[in-house]
KEKE-3310 file (N, C-alpha, C; in steps of 0.2 Angstrom, whole numbers, plus 5000, padded with zeros to 4 digits):
npx = (5099:5085:5069:5062:5049:5045:5034:5027:5019:5013:5021:5016:5002:4995:4982:4981:4986:4977:4966:4957:4946:4953:4955:4954:4958:4970:4983:4997:5013:5016:5029:5034:5029:5038:5050:5048:5048:5061:5067:5063:5069:5082:5083:5081:5092:5102:5100:5104:5096:5093:5084:5075:5064:5050:5033:5019:5005:4993:4993:5000:5005:5010:5019:5028:5033:5039:5049:5057:5062:5069:5079:5086:5092:5100:5095:5088:5084:5077:5066:5049:5033:5017:5000:4983:4976:4982:4978:4973:4958:4942:4934:4922:4907:4913:4925:4936:4930:4931:4935:4929:4919:4911:4907:4899:4889:4884:4884:4893:4894:4890:4900:4911:4908:4909:4922:4929:4923:4923:4916:4906:4903:4906:4894:4894:4907:4921:4922:4933:4934:4930:4941:4951:4947:4951:4965:4971:4970:4978:4991:4993:4994:5004:5014:5018:5023:5035:5042:5043:5051:5063:5066:5069:5057:5048:5034:5025:5012:4996:4986:4974:4975:4987:4983:4974:4984:4992:4983:4981:4995:4998:4988:4976:4960:4944:4940:4952:4960:4954:4957:4970:4984:4994:5009:5014:5026:5035:5044:5039:5046:5045:5050:5048:5042:5044:5032:5024:5020:5024:5040:5047:5045:5048:5047:5052:5051:5057)
npy = (4944:4939:4940:4948:4956:4971:4978:4993:5003:5020:5034:5042:5052:5069:5068:5056:5059:5068:5059:5057:5051:5047:5041:5044:5057:5069:5071:5077:5071:5070:5077:5067:5056:5058:5055:5041:5036:5038:5030:5017:5017:5017:5004:4995:4998:4994:4981:4977:4979:4982:4990:4987:4992:5003:5004:5014:5023:5035:5045:5058:5056:5042:5043:5052:5046:5035:5042:5047:5035:5030:5039:5037:5025:5029:5028:5038:5040:5029:5019:5023:5018:5025:5023:5024:5013:5008:5016:5021:5014:5021:5031:5037:5045:5047:5053:5065:5066:5066:5051:5049:5058:5052:5040:5045:5051:5040:5029:5018:5004:5003:5011:5003:4992:4997:5000:4989:4977:4965:4967:4977:4992:5010:5023:5029:5025:5013:4995:4984:4973:4978:4986:4977:4971:4980:4981:4968:4963:4972:4970:4957:4959:4968:4970:4957:4950:4957:4954:4940:4939:4941:4953:4965:4972:4987:4992:5006:5010:5010:5007:4999:4996:4988:4979:4971:4966:4958:4949:4941:4936:4931:4922:4924:4924:4933:4937:4937:4946:4958:4961:4963:4974:4986:4993:5010:5016:5005:4992:4977:4963:4952:4936:4928:4912:4903:4901:4911:4910:4913:4912:4917:4928:4944:4956:4972:4979:4975)
npz = (4974:4966:4959:4968:4977:4984:4995:5001:5012:5011:5020:5036:5033:5031:5034:5040:5052:5057:5059:5049:5036:5021:5007:4990:4991:4988:4998:5007:5015:5032:5043:5051:5043:5032:5038:5042:5029:5026:5035:5031:5018:5022:5029:5018:5011:5020:5020:5007:4996:4978:4965:4950:4944:4949:4956:4958:4966:4959:4968:4978:4991:4991:4981:4985:4996:4990:4982:4992:4998:4987:4986:4997:4994:4983:4971:4962:4949:4945:4935:4935:4937:4937:4943:4944:4948:4958:4968:4985:4993:4988:4999:4997:5003:5015:5015:5021:5033:5050:5059:5072:5072:5061:5067:5076:5068:5060:5068:5078:5075:5062:5055:5058:5051:5037:5037:5040:5035:5021:5009:5010:5004:5009:5008:4992:4989:4989:4993:5001:4993:4980:4978:4977:4965:4956:4959:4959:4945:4939:4945:4941:4927:4925:4936:4942:4930:4928:4940:4939:4928:4933:4939:4952:4961:4967:4976:4980:4989:4997:5012:5009:4995:4996:5005:4997:4988:4997:5002:4991:4990:5002:5003:5010:5018:5017:5030:5037:5030:5032:5045:5045:5049:5042:5044:5042:5031:5032:5024:5016:5012:4999:4992:4977:4970:4954:4949:4954:4967:4985:4991:5001:5015:5022:5035:5037:5049:5060)
capx = (5092:5080:5061:5060:5044:5044:5028:5028:5013:5016:5022:5010:5000:4992:4975:4981:4988:4971:4961:4952:4945:4957:4953:4958:4960:4978:4986:5004:5016:5019:5036:5034:5029:5044:5055:5046:5050:5068:5069:5061:5074:5088:5083:5081:5099:5106:5098:5107:5091:5093:5078:5075:5058:5045:5026:5016:4998:4992:4992:5007:5008:5013:5024:5033:5037:5044:5055:5062:5065:5074:5084:5090:5095:5104:5091:5083:5082:5074:5060:5044:5026:5011:4994:4978:4973:4985:4976:4969:4951:4938:4929:4915:4905:4916:4931:4937:4927:4935:4932:4925:4913:4908:4904:4893:4883:4881:4884:4900:4894:4890:4906:4916:4907:4912:4930:4932:4920:4927:4912:4901:4906:4903:4890:4897:4914:4923:4923:4940:4933:4930:4948:4955:4945:4956:4972:4974:4971:4984:4996:4994:4996:5010:5019:5020:5027:5042:5045:5045:5056:5069:5067:5067:5051:5046:5028:5023:5005:4991:4984:4969:4977:4992:4979:4972:4990:4994:4978:4983:5001:4998:4983:4972:4953:4941:4940:4959:4963:4951:4960:4977:4986:5000:5012:5016:5034:5039:5045:5038:5050:5043:5053:5043:5044:5043:5025:5021:5019:5029:5045:5049:5043:5052:5045:5058:5050:5061)
capy = (4942:4940:4939:4951:4961:4974:4982:4998:5008:5027:5036:5045:5058:5074:5066:5050:5062:5071:5054:5058:5047:5050:5039:5047:5064:5069:5075:5076:5067:5074:5076:5060:5052:5058:5051:5034:5034:5038:5024:5012:5016:5015:4997:4992:4999:4990:4974:4976:4979:4987:4989:4987:4996:5004:5005:5018:5025:5042:5050:5061:5053:5036:5045:5055:5040:5031:5046:5047:5028:5029:5044:5034:5020:5031:5026:5043:5039:5022:5019:5022:5018:5028:5021:5025:5007:5006:5020:5019:5013:5027:5031:5040:5051:5048:5057:5071:5066:5063:5045:5049:5061:5048:5036:5049:5052:5034:5024:5014:4998:5004:5013:4998:4988:5000:5000:4982:4972:4964:4968:4982:4999:5016:5027:5032:5023:5006:4990:4981:4969:4983:4989:4971:4970:4984:4981:4962:4962:4976:4966:4951:4961:4973:4969:4950:4948:4960:4950:4933:4940:4941:4960:4967:4977:4990:4995:5011:5011:5012:5002:4995:4993:4983:4973:4967:4962:4954:4944:4936:4934:4927:4917:4925:4925:4940:4939:4938:4952:4964:4962:4965:4981:4987:4999:5015:5016:4999:4988:4970:4960:4945:4933:4924:4907:4904:4901:4917:4909:4916:4908:4919:4935:4947:4962:4975:4983:4972)
capz = (4975:4961:4960:4974:4977:4990:4996:5006:5013:5012:5027:5039:5029:5035:5036:5045:5058:5059:5060:5044:5030:5016:5001:4984:4992:4987:5004:5008:5020:5038:5044:5053:5037:5028:5042:5041:5022:5026:5039:5027:5013:5025:5030:5012:5009:5024:5018:5001:4990:4973:4962:4943:4942:4954:4954:4964:4964:4956:4974:4980:4997:4990:4976:4989:5000:4985:4980:4998:4998:4981:4987:5002:4990:4978:4964:4961:4942:4944:4931:4940:4934:4941:4940:4949:4950:4965:4973:4991:4991:4988:5005:4995:5007:5022:5013:5024:5039:5056:5060:5077:5069:5057:5071:5079:5063:5057:5073:5079:5072:5054:5053:5058:5045:5031:5037:5041:5031:5015:5003:5011:5003:5012:5003:4986:4989:4987:4998:5000:4987:4975:4978:4975:4958:4951:4960:4957:4938:4937:4948:4936:4920:4925:4941:4943:4925:4930:4946:4936:4923:4937:4941:4959:4960:4974:4975:4986:4989:5002:5016:5006:4989:4998:5008:4991:4986:5002:5002:4986:4991:5008:5003:5016:5017:5018:5037:5039:5027:5035:5052:5045:5050:5038:5046:5037:5029:5033:5019:5017:5007:4997:4986:4974:4966:4947:4948:4957:4975:4989:4993:5008:5017:5028:5038:5039:5055:5066)
cpx = (5088:5073:5059:5054:5043:5038:5029:5022:5016:5017:5016:5008:4997:4986:4975:4982:4981:4965:4955:4952:4948:4955:4958:4959:4968:4981:4993:5006:5017:5026:5038:5034:5035:5050:5054:5049:5058:5071:5068:5067:5081:5089:5084:5089:5103:5105:5101:5102:5093:5087:5079:5069:5053:5038:5024:5009:4999:4992:4999:5010:5012:5019:5030:5037:5042:5050:5060:5066:5071:5080:5089:5094:5100:5101:5086:5080:5079:5067:5054:5037:5021:5005:4989:4974:4976:4983:4973:4962:4947:4933:4923:4913:4908:4923:4931:4933:4931:4931:4928:4918:4908:4904:4898:4887:4880:4881:4891:4900:4894:4897:4912:4915:4910:4919:4933:4929:4924:4923:4906:4904:4903:4899:4895:4904:4915:4923:4930:4939:4933:4937:4952:4953:4948:4963:4975:4975:4978:4991:4998:4997:5002:5016:5022:5024:5034:5045:5047:5050:5063:5071:5065:5063:5049:5039:5026:5016:5001:4989:4979:4971:4983:4988:4977:4978:4992:4989:4979:4990:5001:4992:4978:4964:4950:4941:4947:4961:4960:4954:4967:4979:4993:5003:5014:5024:5038:5039:5043:5041:5048:5048:5049:5046:5042:5036:5021:5019:5025:5034:5047:5046:5046:5049:5051:5057:5055:5068)
cpy = (4944:4938:4942:4956:4964:4979:4987:5003:5015:5029:5040:5051:5063:5072:5060:5054:5065:5066:5055:5053:5050:5048:5042:5054:5065:5074:5073:5072:5073:5073:5069:5055:5052:5054:5044:5032:5033:5032:5018:5011:5014:5007:4993:4992:4994:4983:4972:4976:4984:4985:4990:4992:4997:5006:5009:5020:5032:5047:5052:5058:5046:5038:5048:5050:5036:5035:5046:5040:5028:5034:5041:5028:5022:5029:5031:5042:5033:5023:5018:5023:5020:5026:5021:5018:5004:5011:5017:5018:5020:5026:5034:5046:5052:5052:5064:5072:5063:5056:5045:5052:5056:5043:5039:5049:5045:5028:5020:5008:4998:5006:5008:4993:4991:5000:4993:4976:4971:4967:4973:4989:5004:5019:5030:5030:5015:5002:4988:4976:4973:4985:4983:4970:4974:4983:4974:4961:4966:4973:4960:4953:4964:4971:4962:4948:4951:4956:4943:4933:4941:4948:4961:4973:4980:4993:5000:5013:5013:5006:4997:4992:4987:4977:4968:4963:4956:4948:4939:4933:4929:4922:4918:4926:4932:4942:4941:4944:4958:4966:4964:4972:4981:4994:5004:5015:5010:4994:4981:4967:4953:4943:4928:4918:4908:4904:4907:4916:4912:4911:4910:4926:4938:4954:4966:4980:4981:4976)
cpz = (4969:4963:4967:4973:4984:4990:5002:5006:5014:5019:5029:5035:5034:5038:5040:5051:5061:5060:5055:5039:5024:5009:4995:4985:4992:4992:5004:5014:5026:5038:5047:5047:5033:5032:5042:5034:5022:5030:5035:5021:5016:5027:5024:5010:5013:5022:5011:4995:4985:4968:4954:4940:4948:4951:4960:4961:4961:4962:4977:4986:4996:4985:4980:4993:4996:4984:4986:4999:4993:4982:4992:4999:4985:4971:4962:4954:4940:4940:4935:4936:4939:4939:4946:4951:4957:4970:4979:4989:4992:4994:5003:5000:5013:5021:5017:5031:5044:5058:5066:5076:5065:5061:5075:5075:5061:5063:5073:5075:5064:5052:5053:5052:5038:5031:5037:5037:5024:5009:5004:5010:5007:5006:4998:4986:4987:4993:4996:4994:4981:4973:4975:4967:4953:4952:4957:4949:4936:4939:4943:4929:4920:4930:4941:4937:4926:4935:4943:4931:4927:4940:4948:4958:4967:4972:4981:4985:4995:5006:5013:5000:4991:5002:5003:4989:4991:5003:4997:4988:4997:5009:5009:5014:5019:5025:5039:5037:5030:5042:5051:5045:5046:5041:5041:5037:5030:5028:5020:5011:5005:4991:4983:4970:4959:4945:4951:4965:4979:4992:5000:5009:5023:5029:5040:5045:5060:5066)
residu = (MET:ASP:ASN:VAL:LEU:VAL:LEU:VAL:ARG:HIS:GLY:GLN:SER:GLU:TRP:ASN:LYS:LEU:ASN:LEU:PHE:THR:GLY:TRP:LYS:ASP:VAL:GLY:LEU:THR:GLU:GLU:GLY:LYS:ALA:GLU:ALA:ARG:ARG:GLY:GLY:ALA:LYS:LEU:LYS:ALA:ALA:GLY:HIS:VAL:PHE:ASP:ILE:ALA:TYR:THR:SER:ALA:LEU:LYS:ARG:ALA:GLN:HIS:THR:LEU:GLU:ILE:ILE:LEU:ASP:GLU:LEU:GLY:GLN:GLN:ASP:LEU:GLU:THR:VAL:ARG:ASP:GLN:ARG:LEU:ASN:GLU:ARG:ASP:TYR:GLY:ASP:LEU:VAL:GLY:LEU:ASN:LYS:ASP:ASP:ALA:ARG:GLU:LYS:TRP:GLY:LYS:GLU:GLN:VAL:HIS:ILE:TRP:ARG:ARG:SER:TYR:ASP:THR:PRO:PRO:PRO:GLY:GLY:GLU:SER:LEU:LYS:ASP:THR:ALA:GLU:ARG:VAL:LEU:PRO:TYR:TYR:GLU:GLU:ARG:ILE:LEU:PRO:ASP:VAL:LEU:ALA:GLY:LYS:ASN:VAL:ILE:VAL:SER:ALA:HIS:GLY:ASN:SER:LEU:ARG:ALA:LEU:ILE:MET:ARG:LEU:ASP:ASP:LEU:GLY:PRO:ASP:GLU:ILE:THR:GLN:LEU:GLU:ILE:ALA:THR:GLY:VAL:PRO:LEU:VAL:TYR:ARG:LEU:ASN:GLU:ASP:GLY:THR:VAL:ALA:SER:LYS:GLN:ASP:LEU:ALA:ALA)
# end
């Protein structure tokens, strides 16, 4: 299988478990998060996937998820590119706050807008639109050329950096992408056509 692009959101992090806004805060995986990554790697192995290069963010929860997956695949020495352009969106003043506490402070509706609108950033942070404006040029400049050269590529990143990529790959509008939920540790397998459009997509959650 050539021209394969696999996207995987990091396993459950310590702050996911505590219901905290994380953003660029560099927190680790929980034991469940590590187990999710192992399951994701096992599913990729069972499906026969072998990778030529990996991309991940500058944050250790995505890096550790990738390391666990590659360990499951027996590809511990795979060339891996780390870049902060694949980081989670920056939640600014919300980082470290419990989501329920944030709702009490600013109101349920305002927090919902910050979390789910496409182009309204939280105070001091990034909107999904802002995140897409750093993720998508990086994808087109670095990741897509590898896939179109026939390489099989895995990207371990975050809910919102992956939303930006999926918005482009699945041709989704701003309203559609903000409603999309991406499970932790579950590989999404795309095969691309020569023009970069999607030939097929498989969710390995099943």
